[in-house]
N, CA, C and O atoms as a Tinker XYZ file with bonds, in Angstrom:
   264  protein
     1  N    112.948000   75.784000   96.854000    73     2
     2  CA   114.372000   75.882000   96.059000    64     1     3
     3  C    115.253000   75.320000   96.735000    63     2     4     5
     4  O    114.855000   75.631000   97.857000    81     3
     5  N    115.870000   74.912000   96.848000    73     3     6
     6  CA   117.357000   74.261000   97.418000    64     5     7
     7  C    118.343000   75.433000   97.273000    63     6     8     9
     8  O    118.331000   76.306000   96.406000    81     7
     9  N    119.385000   75.241000   98.519000    73     7    10
    10  CA   120.547000   75.910000   98.266000    64     9    11
    11  C    121.267000   75.727000   97.354000    63    10    12    13
    12  O    122.093000   76.445000   96.790000    81    11
    13  N    120.840000   74.443000   97.169000    73    11    14
    14  CA   122.291000   74.834000   95.422000    64    13    15
    15  C    121.647000   75.183000   94.257000    63    14    16    17
    16  O    122.231000   75.581000   93.250000    81    15
    17  N    120.145000   75.007000   94.399000    73    15    18
    18  CA   118.996000   75.169000   93.290000    64    17    19
    19  C    119.568000   77.242000   92.379000    63    18    20    21
    20  O    119.543000   77.844000   91.305000    81    19
    21  N    120.043000   77.445000   94.061000    73    19    22
    22  CA   119.647000   79.454000   94.018000    64    21    23
    23  C    121.068000   79.349000   93.288000    63    22    24    25
    24  O    121.338000   79.398000   92.087000    81    23
    25  N    121.919000   79.182000   94.458000    73    23    26
    26  CA   123.692000   78.951000   93.836000    64    25    27
    27  C    123.576000   78.778000   92.224000    63    26    28    29
    28  O    124.380000   79.414000   91.542000    81    27
    29  N    122.869000   78.169000   91.749000    73    27    30
    30  CA   123.564000   77.996000   90.113000    64    29    31
    31  C    122.876000   78.826000   89.537000    63    30    32    33
    32  O    123.329000   79.618000   88.711000    81    31
    33  N    121.504000   78.751000   89.945000    73    31    34
    34  CA   120.503000   79.935000   89.136000    64    33    35
    35  C    121.387000   81.416000   89.015000    63    34    36    37
    36  O    121.743000   82.027000   88.007000    81    35
    37  N    121.633000   81.799000   90.813000    73    35    38
    38  CA   122.424000   83.353000   90.208000    64    37    39
    39  C    124.202000   83.407000   90.234000    63    38    40    41
    40  O    124.890000   84.400000   90.467000    81    39
    41  N    124.735000   81.829000   89.875000    73    39    42
    42  CA   125.968000   81.762000   89.780000    64    41    43
    43  C    127.111000   82.230000   91.130000    63    42    44    45
    44  O    128.055000   83.018000   91.184000    81    43
    45  N    126.601000   81.495000   91.915000    73    43    46
    46  CA   127.326000   81.249000   92.817000    64    45    47
    47  C    127.984000   79.848000   93.248000    63    46    48    49
    48  O    128.225000   78.895000   92.508000    81    47
    49  N    128.288000   79.993000   95.051000    73    47    50
    50  CA   129.036000   78.892000   95.277000    64    49    51
    51  C    127.463000   79.267000   96.284000    63    50    52    53
    52  O    126.846000   80.320000   96.448000    81    51
    53  N    127.165000   77.398000   96.969000    73    51    54
    54  CA   126.034000   77.266000   97.546000    64    53    55
    55  C    126.608000   78.223000   98.748000    63    54    56    57
    56  O    126.116000   79.319000   99.017000    81    55
    57  N    127.737000   77.633000   99.436000    73    55    58
    58  CA   128.787000   78.234000  100.373000    64    57    59
    59  C    127.836000   79.874000  100.600000    63    58    60    61
    60  O    126.927000   80.214000  101.356000    81    59
    61  N    128.356000   80.337000   99.877000    73    59    62
    62  CA   127.328000   81.868000   99.354000    64    61    63
    63  C    125.841000   82.235000  100.030000    63    62    64    65
    64  O    125.219000   83.048000  100.713000    81    63
    65  N    125.779000   81.035000   99.319000    73    63    66
    66  CA   124.045000   81.175000   99.668000    64    65    67
    67  C    123.606000   81.662000  100.904000    63    66    68    69
    68  O    122.786000   82.502000  101.275000    81    67
    69  N    124.958000   80.333000  101.813000    73    67    70
    70  CA   124.517000   79.275000  102.872000    64    69    71
    71  C    125.101000   80.951000  103.861000    63    70    72    73
    72  O    124.416000   81.213000  104.850000    81    71
    73  N    126.093000   81.769000  103.587000    73    71    74
    74  CA   126.449000   83.614000  104.131000    64    73    75
    75  C    125.352000   84.451000  103.972000    63    74    76    77
    76  O    124.812000   84.886000  104.988000    81    75
    77  N    124.991000   84.708000  103.036000    73    75    78
    78  CA   123.729000   84.715000  102.823000    64    77    79
    79  C    122.873000   85.283000  104.136000    63    78    80    81
    80  O    122.744000   86.317000  104.791000    81    79
    81  N    122.186000   83.389000  104.060000    73    79    82
    82  CA   121.492000   82.762000  104.824000    64    81    83
    83  C    121.762000   83.370000  106.391000    63    82    84    85
    84  O    120.875000   83.639000  107.201000    81    83
    85  N    122.622000   83.454000  106.513000    73    83    86
    86  CA   123.263000   83.411000  108.166000    64    85    87
    87  C    123.358000   85.220000  108.587000    63    86    88    89
    88  O    123.355000   85.639000  109.744000    81    87
    89  N    123.429000   85.984000  107.495000    73    87    90
    90  CA   124.051000   87.147000  107.131000    64    89    91
    91  C    125.374000   87.388000  107.566000    63    90    92    93
    92  O    125.713000   88.492000  107.991000    81    91
    93  N    126.177000   86.383000  107.483000    73    91    94
    94  CA   127.789000   86.373000  107.627000    64    93    95
    95  C    128.807000   87.256000  106.580000    63    94    96    97
    96  O    129.984000   87.611000  106.509000    81    95
    97  N    127.437000   87.366000  105.761000    73    95    98
    98  CA   128.006000   88.338000  103.466000    64    97    99
    99  C    126.739000   89.345000  103.638000    63    98   100   101
   100  O    125.742000   89.094000  104.314000    81    99
   101  N    126.932000   90.318000  103.029000    73    99   102
   102  CA   125.954000   90.765000  102.692000    64   101   103
   103  C    126.988000   91.293000  100.735000    63   102   104   105
   104  O    128.151000   91.561000  100.431000    81   103
   105  N    125.951000   91.204000  100.139000    73   103   106
   106  CA   125.346000   90.425000   98.880000    64   105   107
   107  C    126.063000   92.221000   98.036000    63   106   108   109
   108  O    126.131000   93.293000   98.638000    81   107
   109  N    126.437000   91.993000   96.716000    73   107   110
   110  CA   126.996000   92.925000   95.667000    64   109   111
   111  C    125.957000   93.850000   95.725000    63   110   112   113
   112  O    125.494000   93.825000   96.865000    81   111
   113  N    125.307000   94.756000   94.929000    73   111   114
   114  CA   124.752000   95.000000   94.389000    64   113   115
   115  C    123.510000   93.974000   92.640000    63   114   116   117
   116  O    122.460000   93.729000   92.047000    81   115
   117  N    125.093000   93.858000   92.848000    73   115   118
   118  CA   124.287000   93.055000   91.356000    64   117   119
   119  C    123.834000   91.489000   91.987000    63   118   120   121
   120  O    122.875000   90.864000   91.536000    81   119
   121  N    124.652000   91.025000   93.034000    73   119   122
   122  CA   123.820000   90.331000   93.397000    64   121   123
   123  C    122.568000   90.353000   94.152000    63   122   124   125
   124  O    121.805000   89.388000   94.132000    81   123
   125  N    122.431000   90.963000   94.534000    73   123   126
   126  CA   120.842000   91.476000   95.253000    64   125   127
   127  C    120.419000   91.633000   94.318000    63   126   128   129
   128  O    119.336000   91.048000   94.340000    81   127
   129  N    120.642000   92.341000   92.882000    73   127   130
   130  CA   119.253000   91.977000   91.856000    64   129   131
   131  C    118.886000   91.052000   91.100000    63   130   132   133
   132  O    117.829000   90.985000   90.473000    81   131
   133  N    120.055000   90.038000   91.142000    73   131   134
   134  CA   119.935000   88.562000   90.437000    64   133   135
   135  C    119.191000   87.891000   91.508000    63   134   136   137
   136  O    118.516000   86.946000   91.098000    81   135
   137  N    119.120000   88.150000   92.929000    73   135   138
   138  CA   118.772000   87.050000   94.045000    64   137   139
   139  C    117.065000   88.016000   93.694000    63   138   140   141
   140  O    116.273000   87.082000   93.810000    81   139
   141  N    116.433000   88.935000   93.450000    73   139   142
   142  CA   115.836000   89.433000   93.421000    64   141   143
   143  C    114.344000   89.299000   92.307000    63   142   144   145
   144  O    113.113000   89.321000   92.313000    81   143
   145  N    115.977000   89.097000   91.104000    73   143   146
   146  CA   115.023000   88.837000   90.151000    64   145   147
   147  C    114.583000   87.518000   90.075000    63   146   148   149
   148  O    113.530000   87.119000   89.577000    81   147
   149  N    115.644000   86.742000   90.711000    73   147   150
   150  CA   114.996000   85.353000   90.783000    64   149   151
   151  C    113.156000   84.569000   91.663000    63   150   152   153
   152  O    112.249000   83.739000   91.594000    81   151
   153  N    113.697000   85.597000   92.311000    73   151   154
   154  CA   112.099000   85.259000   92.991000    64   153   155
   155  C    110.863000   86.429000   92.622000    63   154   156   157
   156  O    109.942000   86.800000   93.349000    81   155
   157  N    111.270000   86.943000   90.949000    73   155   158
   158  CA   110.348000   88.271000   91.583000    64   157   159
   159  C    110.156000   89.109000   92.163000    63   158   160   161
   160  O    109.020000   89.122000   92.635000    81   159
   161  N    110.654000   89.775000   92.357000    73   159   162
   162  CA   110.406000   90.330000   93.538000    64   161   163
   163  C    111.557000   91.807000   93.861000    63   162   164   165
   164  O    112.767000   91.696000   93.661000    81   163
   165  N    110.667000   93.649000   94.580000    73   163   166
   166  CA   112.001000   94.145000   94.179000    64   165   167
   167  C    112.738000   93.750000   95.634000    63   166   168   169
   168  O    112.447000   93.321000   96.751000    81   167
   169  N    113.714000   94.122000   94.968000    73   167   170
   170  CA   115.252000   94.624000   95.979000    64   169   171
   171  C    114.682000   94.584000   96.999000    63   170   172   173
   172  O    115.008000   93.615000   97.685000    81   171
   173  N    113.863000   95.300000   97.471000    73   171   174
   174  CA   113.329000   96.022000   98.698000    64   173   175
   175  C    112.909000   94.722000   99.581000    63   174   176   177
   176  O    113.035000   94.682000  100.805000    81   175
   177  N    112.291000   93.461000   98.632000    73   175   178
   178  CA   111.688000   92.550000   99.525000    64   177   179
   179  C    112.411000   91.205000  100.233000    63   178   180   181
   180  O    112.251000   90.246000  100.988000    81   179
   181  N    113.167000   91.799000   99.520000    73   179   182
   182  CA   114.793000   90.234000   99.825000    64   181   183
   183  C    115.877000   91.281000  100.423000    63   182   184   185
   184  O    116.843000   90.528000  100.302000    81   183
   185  N    116.328000   92.238000  100.874000    73   183   186
   186  CA   117.322000   92.892000  101.603000    64   185   187
   187  C    116.510000   94.283000  102.329000    63   186   188   189
   188  O    115.552000   94.985000  102.006000    81   187
   189  N    117.174000   94.252000  103.125000    73   187   190
   190  CA   117.590000   95.381000  103.503000    64   189   191
   191  C    117.756000   95.717000  104.890000    63   190   192   193
   192  O    117.348000   94.844000  105.657000    81   191
   193  N    118.452000   97.184000  105.643000    73   191   194
   194  CA   119.388000   97.331000  106.402000    64   193   195
   195  C    118.490000   96.329000  107.516000    63   194   196   197
   196  O    118.944000   95.243000  107.878000    81   195
   197  N    117.115000   96.875000  108.013000    73   195   198
   198  CA   116.943000   96.617000  109.031000    64   197   199
   199  C    116.653000   94.811000  109.147000    63   198   200   201
   200  O    116.786000   94.023000  108.211000    81   199
   201  N    116.171000   94.415000  110.769000    73   199   202
   202  CA   116.233000   92.664000  110.520000    64   201   203
   203  C    114.122000   92.583000  109.815000    63   202   204   205
   204  O    113.338000   93.522000  109.949000    81   203
   205  N    113.892000   91.675000  109.370000    73   203   206
   206  CA   112.446000   91.423000  108.550000    64   205   207
   207  C    112.403000   90.502000  109.797000    63   206   208   209
   208  O    113.134000   89.583000  110.167000    81   207
   209  N    111.135000   91.153000  110.383000    73   207   210
   210  CA   110.152000   90.056000  111.138000    64   209   211
   211  C    109.825000   89.464000  110.709000    63   210   212   213
   212  O    109.564000   89.788000  109.550000    81   211
   213  N    109.387000   87.607000  111.223000    73   211   214
   214  CA   109.077000   87.125000  110.763000    64   213   215
   215  C    107.592000   87.202000  110.129000    63   214   216   217
   216  O    106.873000   88.054000  110.651000    81   215
   217  N    106.981000   86.383000  109.000000    73   215   218
   218  CA   106.354000   86.556000  108.236000    64   217   219
   219  C    104.342000   86.192000  109.262000    63   218   220   221
   220  O    103.291000   86.823000  109.152000    81   219
   221  N    104.498000   85.630000  109.646000    73   219   222
   222  CA   104.103000   84.786000  110.363000    64   221   223
   223  C    103.484000   85.777000  111.528000    63   222   224   225
   224  O    102.590000   85.597000  112.356000    81   223
   225  N    104.271000   86.811000  111.263000    73   223   226
   226  CA   103.443000   88.548000  112.532000    64   225   227
   227  C    102.255000   88.837000  111.240000    63   226   228   229
   228  O    101.040000   88.685000  111.365000    81   227
   229  N    102.884000   89.232000  110.155000    73   227   230
   230  CA   102.073000   90.016000  109.534000    64   229   231
   231  C    101.118000   89.006000  108.777000    63   230   232   233
   232  O    100.134000   89.703000  108.527000    81   231
   233  N    100.889000   87.795000  108.299000    73   231   234
   234  CA    99.738000   86.594000  107.969000    64   233   235
   235  C     98.895000   86.425000  109.052000    63   234   236   237
   236  O     97.680000   86.306000  108.896000    81   235
   237  N     99.527000   86.399000  110.336000    73   235   238
   238  CA    98.406000   86.100000  111.637000    64   237   239
   239  C     99.141000   86.672000  112.955000    63   238   240   241
   240  O     99.855000   86.001000  113.700000    81   239
   241  N     98.610000   89.024000  113.203000    73   239   242
   242  CA    98.419000   89.047000  113.793000    64   241   243
   243  C     98.419000   88.950000  115.463000    63   242   244   245
   244  O     99.645000   88.851000  115.491000    81   243
   245  N     98.284000   88.931000  115.985000    73   243   246
   246  CA    98.031000   88.748000  117.583000    64   245   247
   247  C     96.569000   89.283000  117.671000    63   246   248   249
   248  O     96.179000   90.284000  117.070000    81   247
   249  N     95.577000   88.271000  118.731000    73   247   250
   250  CA    94.243000   89.009000  118.371000    64   249   251
   251  C     94.303000   90.165000  119.460000    63   250   252   253
   252  O     95.165000   90.159000  120.339000    81   251
   253  N     93.409000   91.084000  119.358000    73   251   254
   254  CA    93.035000   91.953000  120.255000    64   253   255
   255  C     92.731000   91.477000  121.189000    63   254   256   257
   256  O     91.822000   90.646000  121.179000    81   255
   257  N     93.457000   91.867000  122.478000    73   255   258
   258  CA    92.417000   91.452000  123.843000    64   257   259
   259  C     91.421000   92.667000  123.642000    63   258   260   261
   260  O     91.080000   93.312000  122.651000    81   259
   261  N     90.992000   92.734000  125.410000    73   259   262
   262  CA    90.316000   93.424000  126.215000    64   261   263
   263  C     89.968000   93.336000  127.335000    63   262   264
   264  O     89.285000   94.227000  127.840000    81   263
């Protein structure tokens, strides 16, 4: 989904989506819920007070060294 597509679905300006992606803007609870609903995820899976680690860390854990 493009930034413009997401903006249209959640009814905001594409620049708002860009600001959210960069961390320059924090969404209202309503906007956070609309974004989570769009992706069919709980809001905690989309937004957190702590920085998310890259998904590759969870999908491809570092090999065990001996």
